[in-house]
C-alpha positions in Angstrom: 51.5 -12.0 94.4 52.5 -8.8 92.7 50.7 -5.5 93.6 50.1 -3.0 91.0 49.5 0.6 92.2 47.8 3.2 90.2 46.1 6.3 91.3 42.8 5.2 90.0 43.2 1.6 91.1 45.2 1.7 94.0 46.8 -1.5 95.1 45.0 -3.7 92.5 46.3 -7.2 91.9 47.9 -7.7 88.6 45.4 -10.4 87.7 42.6 -8.0 88.3 44.2 -5.4 86.2 44.5 -8.0 83.3 41.0 -8.9 83.7 39.9 -5.3 83.5 42.0 -4.8 80.5 40.6 -8.1 78.8 37.0 -6.9 79.5 37.7 -3.5 78.1 39.1 -5.1 75.0 36.3 -7.5 74.6 33.8 -4.6 75.0 35.7 -2.7 72.3 35.9 -5.8 70.1 32.1 -6.3 70.6 31.4 -2.7 69.8 33.6 -3.1 66.7 31.8 -6.2 65.7 28.4 -4.6 66.1 29.5 -1.6 64.1 30.8 -3.9 61.4 27.6 -5.9 61.4 25.4 -2.9 61.2 27.7 -1.3 58.4 27.7 -4.8 56.6 24.0 -4.9 56.8 23.8 -1.2 55.5 26.2 -2.1 52.6 24.2 -5.1 51.7 21.0 -3.1 51.6 22.7 -0.5 49.5 24.1 -3.1 47.3 20.8 -4.7 46.9 19.2 -1.4 46.1 21.9 -0.6 43.6 21.5 -4.0 42.1 17.7 -3.4 41.8 18.3 0.0 40.3 20.8 -1.6 37.8 18.2 -4.2 36.8 15.4 -1.6 36.5 17.7 0.6 34.4 18.6 -2.4 32.2 14.8 -3.2 31.7 14.2 0.5 31.1 17.1 0.6 28.6 15.7 -2.6 26.8 12.2 -1.1 26.9 13.6 2.1 25.4 15.5 0.0 22.8 12.4 -1.7 21.9 10.5 1.4 21.7 13.2 3.0 19.6 13.1 0.1 17.3 9.5 0.2 17.0 9.6 4.0 16.3 12.3 3.4 13.6 10.2 0.6 12.1 7.2 2.9 11.7 9.4 5.7 10.6 10.9 3.6 7.9 7.5 2.3 6.9 6.1 6.0 6.8 9.1 7.0 4.7 8.7 4.2 2.4 4.9 5.0 2.0 5.7 8.5 1.5 8.1 7.9 -1.3 5.6 5.4 -3.0 2.7 8.0 -2.7 4.9 10.7 -4.0 5.6 8.5 -6.9 1.9 7.7 -7.4 1.1 11.4 -7.3 3.7 12.0 -9.9 1.8 9.6 -12.2 -1.8 10.2 -13.4 -4.2 7.5 -13.4 -4.7 5.8 -16.7 -8.1 7.1 -17.3 -9.3 9.3 -14.6 -12.8 8.3 -13.9 -15.2 5.4 -14.8 -17.6 6.8 -17.3 -20.5 5.0 -18.9 -24.2 4.4 -19.0 -24.0 1.2 -21.2 -25.6 -1.9 -19.7 -22.2 -3.7 -19.7 -20.6 -0.9 -17.6 -23.6 -0.9 -15.1 -22.9 -4.5 -14.5 -19.3 -3.8 -13.8 -20.3 -1.1 -11.4 -22.7 -3.4 -9.8 -20.1 -6.1 -9.3 -17.8 -3.4 -7.7 -20.6 -2.5 -5.2 -21.0 -6.2 -4.3 -17.4 -7.0 -3.4 -16.0 -3.6 -2.3 -16.9 -4.0 1.4 -15.6 -7.5 1.6 -12.0 -9.0 2.2 -12.3 -11.3 -0.6 -9.7 -11.3 -3.4 -10.7 -10.1 -6.8 -9.5 -10.9 -10.3 -10.0 -8.3 -12.8 -10.1 -9.6 -16.5 -10.1 -7.7 -19.8 -8.1 -6.5 -22.8 -5.2 -4.0 -22.2 -6.5 -0.5 -21.9 -9.9 -1.1 -20.7 -9.4 0.3 -17.3 -8.8 -2.6 -14.8 -6.6 -0.3 -12.7 -9.4 2.2 -12.2 -11.9 -0.4 -11.3 -9.3 -1.8 -8.8 -9.1 1.8 -7.3 -12.9 1.9 -7.2 -13.1 -1.3 -5.2 -10.4 0.1 -2.7 -12.1 3.5 -2.3 -15.3 1.9 -1.5 -13.9 -0.4 1.1 -13.0 0.0 4.7 -9.4 0.2 3.7 -9.8 3.5 1.9 -7.8 5.3 4.5 -4.8 3.1 3.8 -2.8 3.2 0.5 -3.6 1.0 -2.6 -0.2 -0.1 -3.7 0.0 -0.9 -7.4 2.7 -3.2 -8.9 2.9 -3.9 -12.7 4.5 -7.3 -12.7 5.1 -7.1 -16.5 7.2 -4.0 -16.0 9.6 -5.8 -13.5 12.5 -8.1 -14.4 11.5 -11.6 -13.3 14.6 -11.9 -11.0 13.4 -8.6 -9.1 9.8 -9.5 -8.7 10.5 -11.4 -5.4 12.5 -8.6 -3.7 10.2 -6.0 -4.9 7.1 -7.6 -3.4 8.6 -9.3 -0.2 11.4 -6.9 0.6 14.9 -7.9 1.8 17.3 -7.6 4.8 20.6 -5.6 4.8 23.3 -7.4 2.7 20.9 -10.0 1.2 21.3 -8.4 -2.3 24.4 -6.9 -4.1 24.5 -3.2 -3.0 21.7 -3.7 -0.5 23.2 -1.7 2.4 20.0 -1.2 4.2 16.9 -3.2 4.9 13.9 -2.6 2.3 10.3 -3.2 3.2 8.4 -5.0 0.3 5.2 -3.8 -1.5 3.1 -6.3 0.6 4.2 -4.7 3.9 3.5 -1.2 2.5 0.1 -2.5 1.7 -0.5 -3.6 5.4 -4.2 -2.8 6.2 -4.7 -1.6 2.6 -4.8 -3.1 -0.9 -2.3 -4.3 -3.2 -3.1 -4.3 -7.0 -1.0 -6.9 -9.0 -1.3 -6.0 -12.7 -0.5 -8.8 -15.2 -0.6 -11.5 -12.5 0.4 -14.0 -15.2 3.8 -12.6 -15.3 4.5 -13.9 -11.8 7.3 -16.6 -11.9 6.0 -19.9 -10.9 8.3 -20.4 -8.1 6.9 -17.2 -6.4 3.3 -18.2 -6.9 3.3 -20.5 -3.7 4.5 -17.5 -1.6 1.6 -15.3 -3.0 -0.8 -18.1 -2.2 0.4 -18.4 1.4 0.1 -14.6 1.8 -3.5 -14.7 0.6 -4.4 -17.7 2.7 -2.3 -17.2 5.9 -1.4 -13.4 5.8 2.4 -14.4 6.3 5.6 -13.6 4.5 9.2 -13.6 5.1 11.7 -11.0 3.6 14.6 -12.3 1.6 17.4 -13.2 4.0 15.2 -13.2 7.2 13.8 -16.2 8.9 11.3 -14.2 10.7 7.7 -14.5 9.7 5.9 -11.2 9.3 2.0 -11.0 9.4 0.3 -8.6 7.2 -3.3 -7.9 6.5 -3.6 -7.2 2.7 -6.3 -7.4 0.3 -5.2 -8.6 -3.1 -6.7 -7.4 -6.3 -5.0 -9.1 -9.4 -5.6 -8.3 -13.1 -4.6 -10.0 -16.3 -5.3 -9.4 -20.0 -4.4 -12.9 -20.8 -6.2 -16.3 -20.7 -5.4 -17.6 -17.1 -7.2 -20.8 -17.7 -4.8 -21.4 -20.5 -1.8 -20.6 -18.3 -3.1 -23.2 -15.9 -3.5 -25.9 -18.4 0.1 -25.0 -19.7 1.6 -25.3 -16.2 2.6 -21.7 -16.1 0.1 -20.8 -13.4 -0.7 -22.6 -10.3 -4.2 -24.0 -10.2 -4.7 -23.5 -6.4 -3.7 -19.8 -6.7 -6.0 -19.3 -9.7 -8.7 -20.7 -7.6 -8.1 -18.3 -4.7 -7.8 -15.2 -7.0 -11.0 -15.9 -9.0 -13.3 -16.1 -5.8 -14.8 -12.8 -7.3 -14.1 -12.2 -10.9 -14.9 -9.2 -12.9 -14.6 -8.8 -16.5 -14.1 -5.3 -17.9 -15.7 -5.0 -21.5 -13.6 -3.7 -24.4 -14.6 -0.3 -25.7 -16.1 -2.0 -29.0 -18.7 -3.5 -26.9 -19.8 -0.1 -25.3 -19.6 2.4 -28.0 -22.6 4.2 -26.6 -20.3 5.3 -23.9 -17.8 7.1 -26.4 -19.6 10.6 -26.5 -19.4 10.5 -22.6 -15.7 9.5 -22.6 -14.9 12.2 -25.3 -16.5 14.9 -23.1 -14.6 13.6 -20.1 -11.2 13.6 -21.9 -11.9 17.1 -23.5 -12.7 18.5 -20.0 -9.5 17.0 -18.7 -7.1 18.3 -21.3 -8.9 21.6 -21.5 -8.1 22.1 -17.9 -4.5 21.0 -18.5 -3.8 22.9 -21.6 -6.0 26.0 -21.0 -7.9 25.4 -24.3 -11.6 26.3 -24.6 -13.0 23.6 -26.8 -16.7 23.6 -26.4 -18.4 21.6 -29.2 -18.0 18.1 -30.9 -19.4 17.6 -34.4 -21.7 14.8 -35.1 -19.5 13.6 -38.0 -16.7 13.3 -35.4 -18.7 11.3 -33.1 -19.8 9.1 -35.8 -16.1 8.6 -36.9 -15.2 7.8 -33.3 -18.1 5.3 -32.8 -17.3 3.7 -36.2 -13.8 2.7 -35.3 -12.9 -0.7 -33.6 -10.6 0.7 -30.8 -8.1 -2.2 -30.3 -6.5 -0.1 -27.8 -9.7 0.5 -25.9 -10.2 3.5 -23.7 -6.6 4.2 -23.5 -6.3 4.7 -27.2 -9.4 6.8 -27.2 -7.7 9.1 -24.7 -4.7 9.3 -26.8 -6.6 10.1 -29.9 -8.6 13.0 -28.0 -5.4 14.5 -26.6 -3.8 14.5 -30.0 -6.8 16.1 -31.5 -7.0 18.9 -29.0 -3.4 19.8 -29.9 -4.3 20.1 -33.6 -7.9 21.7 -33.0 -8.4 25.4 -33.7 -11.1 27.4 -32.1 -13.9 26.0 -30.0 -14.8 23.0 -32.0 -13.1 19.7 -31.5 -11.7 18.0 -34.7 -10.0 14.7 -35.5 -8.1 16.3 -38.3 -7.4 14.8 -41.7 -4.5 12.5 -40.8 -4.6 9.0 -42.2 -4.2 7.4 -38.8 -7.2 9.1 -37.4 -10.0 6.6 -36.1 -12.3 7.8 -38.8 -9.9 7.1 -41.6 -9.1 3.6 -40.1 -12.7 2.6 -39.9 -13.6 4.1 -43.2 -15.8 6.7 -41.6 -15.9 10.4 -42.1 -12.6 12.0 -40.9 -14.1 14.5 -38.4 -16.0 16.9 -40.6 -18.1 19.7 -39.4 -21.6 18.4 -39.8 -24.0 19.4 -37.2 -22.3 20.2 -33.7 -23.3 19.0 -30.3 -22.5 21.5 -27.6 -19.8 20.2 -25.3 -21.1 19.7 -21.8 -19.5 18.7 -18.5 -20.4 15.2 -17.6 -23.5 15.0 -15.2 -24.3 11.4 -14.1 -27.2 12.2 -11.6 -29.6 11.2 -14.5 -28.0 7.9 -15.5 -29.7 4.7 -14.4 -28.1 2.9 -11.4 -24.9 4.7 -12.0 -23.1 5.5 -8.9 -20.9 8.7 -9.7 -23.3 11.4 -8.7 -24.9 10.0 -5.7 -22.3 9.9 -2.9 -23.2 7.4 -0.2 -23.6 8.7 3.4 -20.2 8.8 5.1 -18.3 8.4 1.9 -15.9 11.2 0.9 -15.9 12.8 -2.5 -12.3 11.6 -3.1 -13.3 8.1 -2.4 -16.1 8.4 -5.0 -13.9 9.6 -7.7 -12.9 6.2 -9.1 -16.5 5.2 -9.5 -16.9 8.1 -12.1 -13.8 6.9 -14.0 -13.4 5.7 -17.7 -13.6 1.9 -17.9 
């Protein structure tokens, strides 16, 4: 047997040396394995933490994207509402304030009081120019929805092929030139009120969608399969015979039934002529303020001429006549003038002579019977009461 000499291991047999070397290698390998296992565990834990962090960041990113989408949706809505409200502010309401102490107008005010606090749909009926829009605003302003906008849509002023997109909105690319999504009027009116003028002008194929919205509070934009829920009170108005439209197949009977849950009929001015002096006072005050005129008196002959006329255009026509007369009047007294188209001439009544004059006074409705204009309910703002003092 060979003998290996070494100063540290003198005269060790070769087999022993190999054993020692092998043992040293095994210890080294075990140390390496232990280190590798430890490092692997460390890397595994680090990888797990990294995976968790990635998942958390993805979730956070998804949440942020959702929040951004929600912020954008509200931003778009606020921008659309702002545009609409600016358009509304740029236009004056047709009559300003409901004015009248006649029995028929007191009945209208009573009906407004009865329905304002409810969610029920309302159908306003009456001739053109009687003030259906002002009554609609009175209902809205006395309701719990007063802090949200009342969106007005005159269906008679829209082309039939645009009514659906205007009311329900559309998705990007759905219409020619539509490079952005558009929120419809029903969505703008969410939590508020929508006033649909000349409801009989709605195409028959859209009436089912309106019925669904009234019944279920659901709609879809054009080009979108997603159902949107809205909370909208619908006030509709018509100056035509809806029963005749139903009989002629131009208006759905089930939709008519939904709308006429609470009908209010606005009387023509010819049935409330005792309100004409009050309306004249109101319009003189309105246009005095606008033009800087100082008209302070109306002759009895002028009032007789106005009350003797038939007023086919109702309060809207009266306002136009008063505005025109203020332009031609000189001094502090209101005159209709001598034009052949004046109400007095048309009715065969005196054309606005001097007669005895009644001093002009600012309307004060605190003395009228059961009229709401002057007595503000507790908690109601002055702005919310304004439509209740409006011309019918």
